[in-house]
N, C-alpha and C positions, 0 to 999 in steps of 0.2 A: 522625475523622481528616481533616485538610485535605489532600486529594489535588489537587495542581495539575497541569493538563495544558495544554500549549501545542502546538497543531498546527503542523507545519512543512510537510508536503507531503501532498496527497490524490490518490488515483488514481480519478477519476470514470470513466475509460474501463473499468476493471476491472468495474464494475457493469453496463456496457453490453455488454461482450463475454462475460461469464461469469455463471453462477448461483453465488452464493457460498453454500456449504453449511455451513461451519464457520469460526470465526475463532480465531486464536491471537495472543498477545502475546509478542514476542521482543525481547531486548536486541540491540544492534548493537555490534560491536567497532569502535571508531573511534580515530583518532589525534588528538592535541591540536588541530591547526588545523582538522581536519574538524568537530570539535565546535563550535568558534567559528563556523565558516562556517554550520553548521546552525542555531545559535542566532539567526543573522541571517536565517534563512529561505531560504538558498541551497541548496536540495535539490530534486531532481526524481525521481519514480519512474514517470513515464509509460511508459518503455521497459523497465522493470525486470522481471525474473523470478527465480524462486527454484528452486534445485536442492538435492537431498540427495545428498551424496557421502561415502562411507566413514563413515557415521553422524554426519556434521556437515552443518549447513544453511548455504548461502551465497546471497547475493543478488548477482545480476549486473545490470549496466546502471543501477545507482542512481547518479545524477550528483550529487556534492557539489562545488559550485564551489570553486576554490582561495580561501583566505582572503587578503584583500588585503595584510595586514601579516605574512603567514606566510613570505615569501621562500623560503629553502632547506628549511624544514620542511614545505612543502606536499606532499601526496601526489597521485598520479594521480587526477583527478576520477572516472574510471570504474573505480577499483580494486574488485576483488571483495571484498565485506565478509562476514565471518562473523556468523551470527546465533546468539544464545544461547537454547537451549530445553532443557527437561528431557529426559532420555533416553527416558522413556515417551512423551512427545509426539512425539519424532523417530521412534520405532518405529511409533507409530500413523499418522503422516503417511506414512512409507515404505510401509506396508501399503495405505493409501488410494491413493497415487500409482501403485502397481503395477496398480490397477484401470484399465480402459480409460476414457480421457476425463477423468481428474482431473489437475489441476495446482495449483501453488502460486503465488499472486500477492500482491505487497505492496499493501495497501489504503491505509494511511496511515502517515506517520512523525510522531512527536510526542515531546515531552519530558514525562516523568511523574516528578515529584519530583526533577527535575534529571538524570534518566537518559534517554538516547536510546532510544526504543522504536520497533518497527515492528509494525503489525498485519498478520498474514498471513491470507489467505483460502484455504481449500481450495475450489477452484472447478472447475466442469464447464463446458466451452465451450458457448456458445449457437450454435444454427444460425441461418442468415440469416432464416428466417421468425420465429424467436423475437425477434430484434432488431426486425423490422418490427412485430410485435405490441406490443412495448414502446413504440416510437415512436408508434404509433397510439393507445395508451392515454394517453400523455403529451399528445398533441394533443387528445384528447377532454377530458381533465381541464382543460387550459388553456382550451379553448373554454367549458366549463361555468363556470370561474372568471370568465371575461370576461363571460358572460351574467349571472352573479350580481352582479357589480360594476355593470353597466348597470342592472339592476333596482333595486339599492339606491340608485343616484343618482337614477333617474327616478321 
């Protein structure tokens, strides 16, 4: 099967701030001009977060820029958007979020076979020392790659 995937937005900050333990794919309820705007790549999930309310999942703070040719049909860029998940997945996520320290964060927004999707991560917050360890690891890896490059040239 030819599955086409076009990445629209990525949330790199989520991997820095959280340990991602599980990932889910959800559809997004969008209006016409929002879809057109997203196809042009005008979407940001840097400040976005996800809540489960009354058995439904919503994403807050997901910014979809107004479509230039959309005039009166444009919606509020920060409108709360409903996410489409199976009932069992929602119940499972609700149970996990009830545990201390768990939250839901959007990881990336993409089009899959022409449909807008968002990848949700079940995440546990990192402490400051965890973030420092990650930064130190990245620095070490970068230094090792730099030394390897120098050895290969010389």
